ZADO-1210 file (C-alpha; in nm, 4 decimals, padded with zeros to 6 digits):
<atoms>
<atom x="00.4729" y="00.2555" z="01.7186" code="UNK" pos="1"/>
<atom x="00.5229" y="-00.1472" z="01.8852" code="UNK" pos="2"/>
<atom x="00.6693" y="-00.4156" z="01.7350" code="UNK" pos="3"/>
<atom x="00.7373" y="-00.3925" z="01.3906" code="UNK" pos="4"/>
<atom x="00.5741" y="-00.6278" z="01.1002" code="UNK" pos="5"/>
<atom x="00.8088" y="-00.3941" z="00.9101" code="UNK" pos="6"/>
<atom x="01.0939" y="-00.2569" z="00.9767" code="UNK" pos="7"/>
<atom x="01.3076" y="00.0247" z="00.8176" code="UNK" pos="8"/>
<atom x="01.7093" y="00.0686" z="00.9264" code="UNK" pos="9"/>
<atom x="01.9152" y="00.3560" z="00.8345" code="UNK" pos="10"/>
<atom x="01.7634" y="00.2826" z="00.4551" code="UNK" pos="11"/>
<atom x="01.8667" y="00.4463" z="00.1766" code="UNK" pos="12"/>
<atom x="01.7891" y="00.4439" z="-00.1545" code="UNK" pos="13"/>
<atom x="01.9600" y="00.5766" z="-00.4702" code="UNK" pos="14"/>
<atom x="01.8364" y="00.6123" z="-00.8502" code="UNK" pos="15"/>
<atom x="02.1556" y="00.6667" z="-01.0303" code="UNK" pos="16"/>
<atom x="02.2968" y="00.9769" z="-00.8658" code="UNK" pos="17"/>
<atom x="02.0044" y="01.1022" z="-00.6858" code="UNK" pos="18"/>
<atom x="01.9661" y="00.9889" z="-00.3238" code="UNK" pos="19"/>
<atom x="01.5996" y="00.9418" z="-00.2857" code="UNK" pos="20"/>
<atom x="01.5517" y="00.7987" z="00.0220" code="UNK" pos="21"/>
<atom x="01.7941" y="00.8930" z="00.3220" code="UNK" pos="22"/>
<atom x="01.8784" y="00.7313" z="00.6263" code="UNK" pos="23"/>
<atom x="01.5258" y="00.6476" z="00.6736" code="UNK" pos="24"/>
<atom x="01.4240" y="00.4301" z="00.9816" code="UNK" pos="25"/>
<atom x="01.0895" y="00.3341" z="01.0262" code="UNK" pos="26"/>
<atom x="00.8709" y="00.0503" z="01.2277" code="UNK" pos="27"/>
<atom x="00.5372" y="-00.0421" z="01.0719" code="UNK" pos="28"/>
<atom x="00.2879" y="-00.2590" z="01.2645" code="UNK" pos="29"/>
<atom x="00.0938" y="-00.5502" z="01.2278" code="UNK" pos="30"/>
<atom x="-00.2600" y="-00.5349" z="01.1584" code="UNK" pos="31"/>
<atom x="-00.3012" y="-00.1414" z="01.1542" code="UNK" pos="32"/>
<atom x="-00.3389" y="00.1572" z="00.8857" code="UNK" pos="33"/>
<atom x="-00.0207" y="00.3497" z="00.8649" code="UNK" pos="34"/>
<atom x="-00.0282" y="00.6411" z="00.6800" code="UNK" pos="35"/>
<atom x="00.2383" y="00.7381" z="00.4985" code="UNK" pos="36"/>
<atom x="00.2225" y="01.1787" z="00.4310" code="UNK" pos="37"/>
<atom x="00.4404" y="01.4284" z="00.2680" code="UNK" pos="38"/>
<atom x="00.4347" y="01.6574" z="-00.0312" code="UNK" pos="39"/>
<atom x="00.5361" y="01.5302" z="-00.4041" code="UNK" pos="40"/>
<atom x="00.8787" y="01.3972" z="-00.4511" code="UNK" pos="41"/>
<atom x="00.9342" y="01.3650" z="-00.0249" code="UNK" pos="42"/>
<atom x="00.9950" y="01.0149" z="-00.1144" code="UNK" pos="43"/>
<atom x="00.6938" y="00.8051" z="00.0512" code="UNK" pos="44"/>
<atom x="00.5765" y="00.5750" z="-00.3115" code="UNK" pos="45"/>
<atom x="00.9380" y="00.5121" z="-00.3242" code="UNK" pos="46"/>
<atom x="00.9717" y="00.3702" z="00.0442" code="UNK" pos="47"/>
<atom x="00.6309" y="00.1709" z="-00.0343" code="UNK" pos="48"/>
<atom x="00.7705" y="00.0225" z="-00.2975" code="UNK" pos="49"/>
<atom x="01.0619" y="-00.0871" z="-00.1703" code="UNK" pos="50"/>
<atom x="00.8711" y="-00.2875" z="00.0768" code="UNK" pos="51"/>
<atom x="00.7704" y="-00.5513" z="-00.1813" code="UNK" pos="52"/>
<atom x="01.1041" y="-00.4887" z="-00.3776" code="UNK" pos="53"/>
<atom x="00.9339" y="-00.3138" z="-00.6823" code="UNK" pos="54"/>
<atom x="01.2323" y="-00.0482" z="-00.7022" code="UNK" pos="55"/>
<atom x="01.3863" y="-00.3444" z="-00.8617" code="UNK" pos="56"/>
<atom x="01.2327" y="-00.2523" z="-01.1882" code="UNK" pos="57"/>
<atom x="01.3753" y="00.0659" z="-01.2523" code="UNK" pos="58"/>
<atom x="01.7697" y="00.0963" z="-01.4186" code="UNK" pos="59"/>
<atom x="02.0136" y="00.2358" z="-01.1813" code="UNK" pos="60"/>
<atom x="01.8683" y="00.1717" z="-00.8191" code="UNK" pos="61"/>
<atom x="02.0655" y="00.1198" z="-00.5330" code="UNK" pos="62"/>
<atom x="01.9806" y="00.0289" z="-00.1941" code="UNK" pos="63"/>
<atom x="02.1791" y="00.0324" z="00.1180" code="UNK" pos="64"/>
<atom x="02.0571" y="-00.0178" z="00.5003" code="UNK" pos="65"/>
<atom x="01.7996" y="-00.2931" z="00.6194" code="UNK" pos="66"/>
<atom x="01.4546" y="-00.3433" z="00.5713" code="UNK" pos="67"/>
<atom x="01.2665" y="-00.6028" z="00.7513" code="UNK" pos="68"/>
<atom x="00.9754" y="-00.7792" z="00.6713" code="UNK" pos="69"/>
<atom x="00.8976" y="-01.0345" z="01.0061" code="UNK" pos="70"/>
<atom x="01.2615" y="-01.0500" z="01.1075" code="UNK" pos="71"/>
<atom x="01.4398" y="-01.1067" z="00.7464" code="UNK" pos="72"/>
<atom x="01.5897" y="-00.9036" z="00.5169" code="UNK" pos="73"/>
<atom x="01.3798" y="-00.8108" z="00.1578" code="UNK" pos="74"/>
<atom x="01.7018" y="-00.7813" z="00.0487" code="UNK" pos="75"/>
<atom x="01.9143" y="-01.0283" z="00.0981" code="UNK" pos="76"/>
<atom x="01.9928" y="-01.2222" z="-00.1903" code="UNK" pos="77"/>
<atom x="01.8087" y="-01.5362" z="-00.1720" code="UNK" pos="78"/>
<atom x="01.5031" y="-01.4278" z="-00.1081" code="UNK" pos="79"/>
<atom x="01.2478" y="-01.4746" z="-00.4053" code="UNK" pos="80"/>
<atom x="01.1041" y="-01.1781" z="-00.5133" code="UNK" pos="81"/>
<atom x="00.7904" y="-01.3930" z="-00.6829" code="UNK" pos="82"/>
<atom x="00.7089" y="-01.4703" z="-00.2998" code="UNK" pos="83"/>
<atom x="00.7681" y="-01.2007" z="-00.1889" code="UNK" pos="84"/>
<atom x="00.5264" y="-00.9469" z="-00.4046" code="UNK" pos="85"/>
<atom x="00.2457" y="-01.3095" z="-00.3529" code="UNK" pos="86"/>
<atom x="00.3429" y="-01.1677" z="00.0575" code="UNK" pos="87"/>
<atom x="00.3145" y="-00.8315" z="-00.0361" code="UNK" pos="88"/>
<atom x="00.0212" y="-00.7054" z="-00.2573" code="UNK" pos="89"/>
<atom x="00.0339" y="-00.3270" z="-00.4137" code="UNK" pos="90"/>
<atom x="-00.2749" y="-00.1325" z="-00.4876" code="UNK" pos="91"/>
<atom x="-00.1824" y="00.1676" z="-00.7372" code="UNK" pos="92"/>
<atom x="-00.3389" y="00.5057" z="-00.7903" code="UNK" pos="93"/>
<atom x="-00.5686" y="00.4354" z="-01.0835" code="UNK" pos="94"/>
<atom x="-00.7141" y="00.1167" z="-01.0990" code="UNK" pos="95"/>
<atom x="-00.5548" y="-00.1078" z="-01.3289" code="UNK" pos="96"/>
<atom x="-00.8402" y="-00.3760" z="-01.4671" code="UNK" pos="97"/>
<atom x="-00.6057" y="-00.6294" z="-01.6997" code="UNK" pos="98"/>
<atom x="-00.8367" y="-00.6120" z="-02.0692" code="UNK" pos="99"/>
<atom x="-01.0568" y="-00.9596" z="-01.9427" code="UNK" pos="100"/>
<atom x="-01.3405" y="-01.0527" z="-01.7357" code="UNK" pos="101"/>
<atom x="-01.3910" y="-00.9715" z="-01.3806" code="UNK" pos="102"/>
<atom x="-01.3298" y="-01.2973" z="-01.2451" code="UNK" pos="103"/>
<atom x="-01.0286" y="-01.3741" z="-01.4946" code="UNK" pos="104"/>
<atom x="-00.8885" y="-01.0592" z="-01.3471" code="UNK" pos="105"/>
<atom x="-00.9396" y="-01.2081" z="-00.9904" code="UNK" pos="106"/>
<atom x="-00.8148" y="-01.5587" z="-01.0958" code="UNK" pos="107"/>
<atom x="-00.5161" y="-01.4168" z="-01.2572" code="UNK" pos="108"/>
<atom x="-00.2986" y="-01.4509" z="-00.9516" code="UNK" pos="109"/>
<atom x="-00.4145" y="-01.7762" z="-00.8275" code="UNK" pos="110"/>
<atom x="-00.3934" y="-01.9481" z="-01.1630" code="UNK" pos="111"/>
<atom x="-00.0210" y="-01.8053" z="-01.1522" code="UNK" pos="112"/>
<atom x="00.0547" y="-01.9522" z="-00.8182" code="UNK" pos="113"/>
<atom x="-00.0493" y="-02.2794" z="-00.9486" code="UNK" pos="114"/>
<atom x="-00.4349" y="-02.3385" z="-00.9179" code="UNK" pos="115"/>
<atom x="-00.6260" y="-02.5057" z="-01.1332" code="UNK" pos="116"/>
<atom x="-00.9164" y="-02.6635" z="-01.0069" code="UNK" pos="117"/>
<atom x="-01.2441" y="-02.4397" z="-01.1455" code="UNK" pos="118"/>
<atom x="-01.3723" y="-02.5032" z="-00.7767" code="UNK" pos="119"/>
<atom x="-01.1037" y="-02.3881" z="-00.6074" code="UNK" pos="120"/>
<atom x="-01.0613" y="-02.0775" z="-00.8262" code="UNK" pos="121"/>
<atom x="-01.4391" y="-01.9694" z="-00.7949" code="UNK" pos="122"/>
<atom x="-01.3866" y="-02.0302" z="-00.3944" code="UNK" pos="123"/>
<atom x="-01.0853" y="-01.7871" z="-00.3754" code="UNK" pos="124"/>
<atom x="-01.2523" y="-01.5748" z="-00.6629" code="UNK" pos="125"/>
<atom x="-01.5776" y="-01.4770" z="-00.4305" code="UNK" pos="126"/>
<atom x="-01.3923" y="-01.5051" z="-00.1008" code="UNK" pos="127"/>
<atom x="-01.1231" y="-01.2345" z="-00.2415" code="UNK" pos="128"/>
<atom x="-01.4252" y="-01.0381" z="-00.4046" code="UNK" pos="129"/>
<atom x="-01.6765" y="-01.0365" z="-00.0613" code="UNK" pos="130"/>
<atom x="-01.3299" y="-00.9369" z="00.1840" code="UNK" pos="131"/>
<atom x="-01.3235" y="-00.6220" z="-00.1021" code="UNK" pos="132"/>
<atom x="-01.6986" y="-00.5207" z="-00.0288" code="UNK" pos="133"/>
<atom x="-01.7839" y="-00.5883" z="-00.4098" code="UNK" pos="134"/>
<atom x="-01.8625" y="-00.9002" z="-00.4968" code="UNK" pos="135"/>
<atom x="-02.2519" y="-00.8324" z="-00.4165" code="UNK" pos="136"/>
<atom x="-02.2198" y="-00.5460" z="-00.6982" code="UNK" pos="137"/>
<atom x="-02.0681" y="-00.7429" z="-00.9693" code="UNK" pos="138"/>
<atom x="-02.1720" y="-01.1516" z="-00.8827" code="UNK" pos="139"/>
<atom x="-02.4167" y="-01.1530" z="-01.1451" code="UNK" pos="140"/>
<atom x="-02.1713" y="-01.0115" z="-01.3948" code="UNK" pos="141"/>
<atom x="-01.8188" y="-01.2162" z="-01.3356" code="UNK" pos="142"/>
<atom x="-01.7961" y="-01.3082" z="-01.7061" code="UNK" pos="143"/>
<atom x="-01.8183" y="-00.9355" z="-01.8496" code="UNK" pos="144"/>
<atom x="-01.5104" y="-00.6967" z="-01.9014" code="UNK" pos="145"/>
<atom x="-01.3507" y="-00.5814" z="-01.5745" code="UNK" pos="146"/>
<atom x="-01.3043" y="-00.2542" z="-01.7509" code="UNK" pos="147"/>
<atom x="-01.7544" y="-00.2175" z="-01.7736" code="UNK" pos="148"/>
<atom x="-01.6800" y="-00.1167" z="-01.4475" code="UNK" pos="149"/>
<atom x="-01.7149" y="00.1830" z="-01.2370" code="UNK" pos="150"/>
<atom x="-01.3969" y="00.3621" z="-01.1040" code="UNK" pos="151"/>
<atom x="-01.4313" y="00.2491" z="-00.7403" code="UNK" pos="152"/>
<atom x="-01.5684" y="-00.0444" z="-00.8380" code="UNK" pos="153"/>
<atom x="-01.2572" y="-00.1138" z="-01.0437" code="UNK" pos="154"/>
<atom x="-01.0421" y="00.0115" z="-00.7652" code="UNK" pos="155"/>
<atom x="-01.2164" y="-00.2400" z="-00.4984" code="UNK" pos="156"/>
<atom x="-01.1803" y="-00.5129" z="-00.8085" code="UNK" pos="157"/>
<atom x="-00.8128" y="-00.4245" z="-00.8205" code="UNK" pos="158"/>
<atom x="-00.8064" y="-00.4764" z="-00.4406" code="UNK" pos="159"/>
<atom x="-00.9804" y="-00.7862" z="-00.4506" code="UNK" pos="160"/>
<atom x="-00.7079" y="-00.9496" z="-00.7463" code="UNK" pos="161"/>
<atom x="-00.4652" y="-00.8674" z="-00.4753" code="UNK" pos="162"/>
<atom x="-00.6446" y="-01.0203" z="-00.1805" code="UNK" pos="163"/>
<atom x="-00.6999" y="-01.3559" z="-00.3926" code="UNK" pos="164"/>
<atom x="-00.3346" y="-01.4285" z="-00.3423" code="UNK" pos="165"/>
<atom x="-00.3142" y="-01.4059" z="00.0389" code="UNK" pos="166"/>
<atom x="-00.0963" y="-01.1746" z="00.1019" code="UNK" pos="167"/>
<atom x="00.0188" y="-01.0718" z="00.4532" code="UNK" pos="168"/>
<atom x="00.0798" y="-00.6804" z="00.3640" code="UNK" pos="169"/>
<atom x="-00.1022" y="-00.4331" z="00.1521" code="UNK" pos="170"/>
<atom x="00.0563" y="-00.1362" z="-00.0305" code="UNK" pos="171"/>
<atom x="-00.2034" y="00.1311" z="-00.1030" code="UNK" pos="172"/>
<atom x="-00.0673" y="00.4327" z="-00.3222" code="UNK" pos="173"/>
<atom x="-00.3362" y="00.6854" z="-00.3204" code="UNK" pos="174"/>
<atom x="-00.5828" y="00.4500" z="-00.3637" code="UNK" pos="175"/>
<atom x="-00.8821" y="00.6776" z="-00.3853" code="UNK" pos="176"/>
<atom x="-00.7169" y="01.0119" z="-00.5692" code="UNK" pos="177"/>
<atom x="-00.9138" y="00.8991" z="-00.8948" code="UNK" pos="178"/>
<atom x="-01.2458" y="00.8527" z="-00.7261" code="UNK" pos="179"/>
<atom x="-01.5498" y="01.0299" z="-00.6212" code="UNK" pos="180"/>
<atom x="-01.5754" y="01.1186" z="-00.2904" code="UNK" pos="181"/>
<atom x="-01.8902" y="00.7801" z="-00.2222" code="UNK" pos="182"/>
<atom x="-01.6207" y="00.5661" z="-00.3816" code="UNK" pos="183"/>
<atom x="-01.3660" y="00.6692" z="-00.1458" code="UNK" pos="184"/>
<atom x="-01.5638" y="00.6262" z="00.1325" code="UNK" pos="185"/>
<atom x="-01.6100" y="00.2466" z="00.0746" code="UNK" pos="186"/>
<atom x="-01.2584" y="00.1968" z="-00.0304" code="UNK" pos="187"/>
<atom x="-01.1980" y="00.3816" z="00.3060" code="UNK" pos="188"/>
<atom x="-01.4289" y="00.1733" z="00.5145" code="UNK" pos="189"/>
<atom x="-01.2533" y="-00.1478" z="00.3421" code="UNK" pos="190"/>
<atom x="-00.9180" y="-00.0487" z="00.4899" code="UNK" pos="191"/>
<atom x="-01.0992" y="-00.0542" z="00.7972" code="UNK" pos="192"/>
<atom x="-01.1855" y="-00.3747" z="00.7970" code="UNK" pos="193"/>
<atom x="-00.9123" y="-00.5434" z="00.6169" code="UNK" pos="194"/>
<atom x="-00.6884" y="-00.4393" z="00.9084" code="UNK" pos="195"/>
<atom x="-00.8364" y="-00.7216" z="01.0999" code="UNK" pos="196"/>
<atom x="-00.6710" y="-00.9939" z="00.8863" code="UNK" pos="197"/>
<atom x="-00.3911" y="-00.7564" z="00.6733" code="UNK" pos="198"/>
<atom x="-00.1343" y="-00.5251" z="00.7190" code="UNK" pos="199"/>
<atom x="-00.1780" y="-00.2053" z="00.5583" code="UNK" pos="200"/>
<atom x="00.0456" y="00.0774" z="00.4624" code="UNK" pos="201"/>
<atom x="-00.0988" y="00.4164" z="00.2694" code="UNK" pos="202"/>
<atom x="00.0658" y="00.7084" z="00.0622" code="UNK" pos="203"/>
<atom x="-00.2245" y="00.9648" z="00.0644" code="UNK" pos="204"/>
<atom x="-00.1829" y="01.3527" z="00.0308" code="UNK" pos="205"/>
<atom x="-00.4987" y="01.3947" z="00.1952" code="UNK" pos="206"/>
<atom x="-00.4465" y="01.4789" z="00.5535" code="UNK" pos="207"/>
<atom x="-00.8058" y="01.4384" z="00.6040" code="UNK" pos="208"/>
<atom x="-00.8201" y="01.1360" z="00.5350" code="UNK" pos="209"/>
<atom x="-00.4840" y="00.9644" z="00.7052" code="UNK" pos="210"/>
<atom x="-00.6276" y="01.1115" z="01.0380" code="UNK" pos="211"/>
<atom x="-00.9372" y="00.9054" z="00.9238" code="UNK" pos="212"/>
<atom x="-00.7978" y="00.5789" z="00.8461" code="UNK" pos="213"/>
<atom x="-00.4632" y="00.5619" z="00.9925" code="UNK" pos="214"/>
<atom x="-00.3645" y="00.4167" z="01.3801" code="UNK" pos="215"/>
<atom x="-00.0033" y="00.5475" z="01.2904" code="UNK" pos="216"/>
<atom x="00.1565" y="00.7894" z="01.0172" code="UNK" pos="217"/>
<atom x="00.5230" y="00.8860" z="00.9269" code="UNK" pos="218"/>
<atom x="00.5980" y="01.2066" z="00.7406" code="UNK" pos="219"/>
<atom x="00.8554" y="01.2292" z="00.4941" code="UNK" pos="220"/>
<atom x="01.0256" y="01.5195" z="00.3654" code="UNK" pos="221"/>
<atom x="01.3224" y="01.5170" z="00.1422" code="UNK" pos="222"/>
<atom x="01.3841" y="01.2167" z="00.1322" code="UNK" pos="223"/>
<atom x="01.3628" y="01.1497" z="00.5611" code="UNK" pos="224"/>
<atom x="01.1484" y="01.0909" z="00.7954" code="UNK" pos="225"/>
<atom x="01.0553" y="01.3713" z="00.9582" code="UNK" pos="226"/>
<atom x="00.7974" y="01.1876" z="01.2470" code="UNK" pos="227"/>
<atom x="00.6637" y="00.8814" z="01.2898" code="UNK" pos="228"/>
<atom x="00.4364" y="00.7080" z="01.5907" code="UNK" pos="229"/>
<atom x="00.0601" y="00.7219" z="01.6747" code="UNK" pos="230"/>
<atom x="-00.1873" y="00.9194" z="01.4500" code="UNK" pos="231"/>
<atom x="-00.3430" y="01.1373" z="01.6736" code="UNK" pos="232"/>
<atom x="-00.0711" y="01.2466" z="01.8298" code="UNK" pos="233"/>
<atom x="00.1213" y="01.2940" z="01.5019" code="UNK" pos="234"/>
<atom x="-00.1726" y="01.4941" z="01.4155" code="UNK" pos="235"/>
<atom x="-00.2429" y="01.6687" z="01.7251" code="UNK" pos="236"/>
<atom x="00.0656" y="01.6929" z="01.9272" code="UNK" pos="237"/>
<atom x="00.3312" y="01.7054" z="01.6613" code="UNK" pos="238"/>
<atom x="00.7081" y="01.7313" z="01.7902" code="UNK" pos="239"/>
<atom x="00.8438" y="01.8385" z="01.5042" code="UNK" pos="240"/>
<atom x="00.7923" y="02.1906" z="01.4023" code="UNK" pos="241"/>
<atom x="00.8180" y="02.0654" z="01.0562" code="UNK" pos="242"/>
<atom x="00.5481" y="01.8636" z="01.0753" code="UNK" pos="243"/>
<atom x="00.2882" y="02.1089" z="01.2425" code="UNK" pos="244"/>
<atom x="00.3964" y="02.3607" z="00.9359" code="UNK" pos="245"/>
<atom x="00.3077" y="02.0818" z="00.7061" code="UNK" pos="246"/>
<atom x="-00.0227" y="01.9443" z="00.8511" code="UNK" pos="247"/>
<atom x="-00.1053" y="02.3338" z="00.9265" code="UNK" pos="248"/>
<atom x="-00.0820" y="02.3754" z="00.5580" code="UNK" pos="249"/>
<atom x="00.1894" y="02.6167" z="00.5959" code="UNK" pos="250"/>
<atom x="00.5239" y="02.5560" z="00.3552" code="UNK" pos="251"/>
<atom x="00.8087" y="02.4198" z="00.5070" code="UNK" pos="252"/>
<atom x="01.1470" y="02.6512" z="00.4890" code="UNK" pos="253"/>
<atom x="01.3746" y="02.4104" z="00.6719" code="UNK" pos="254"/>
<atom x="01.4968" y="02.3896" z="01.0099" code="UNK" pos="255"/>
</atoms>
């Protein structure tokens, strides 16, 4: 899969006594869309949250192994998690607008990181909304509550809110599962344009979506990465029988 922007080596994660990730080895390329696939509870979202250390917020979490971002260990004790989460943004399954205006939602991150001048904020808000392909739809209502937007618009605004702090990596946890087909298509088209500037890691249960959006893919089963590589090869010429069983809809029943 090429030189990794993100590189996991022997990554194990425990929630208390529960062993959730088991020796994960995975390379994620820069400026590409990598889809993480697999059944519910297999560790996809947990791995995603390892990348920006959101699992730190879960009591009893223990990590072993190595997870590198641009060659630096994410779990080094010297890492500033605030700066890490600025560099590695996240978009969740359900759109999560703050109960404030569209403008203030998108300006929230830059303000948190010290941007005060209105002109600079205006520029960042507009640029982020444009990158998220929603500016033309909301430009005349920036002072209106974000909760008044449609679900698809809310999700793209949340993407804009993440982009406003200028991350390098965008993590997306089933970003279209709560959206209608038209909104889903807009988000998929947006992913394709965003990869020119960002590294995208997307969790999805939708095999057709993964095949449409991803250059690379990785199959998780029971906390392990079973197979990873170019998406076309994984979907059309899988090396592991369990991969073939999963993508063809047959239940996985072991080796």
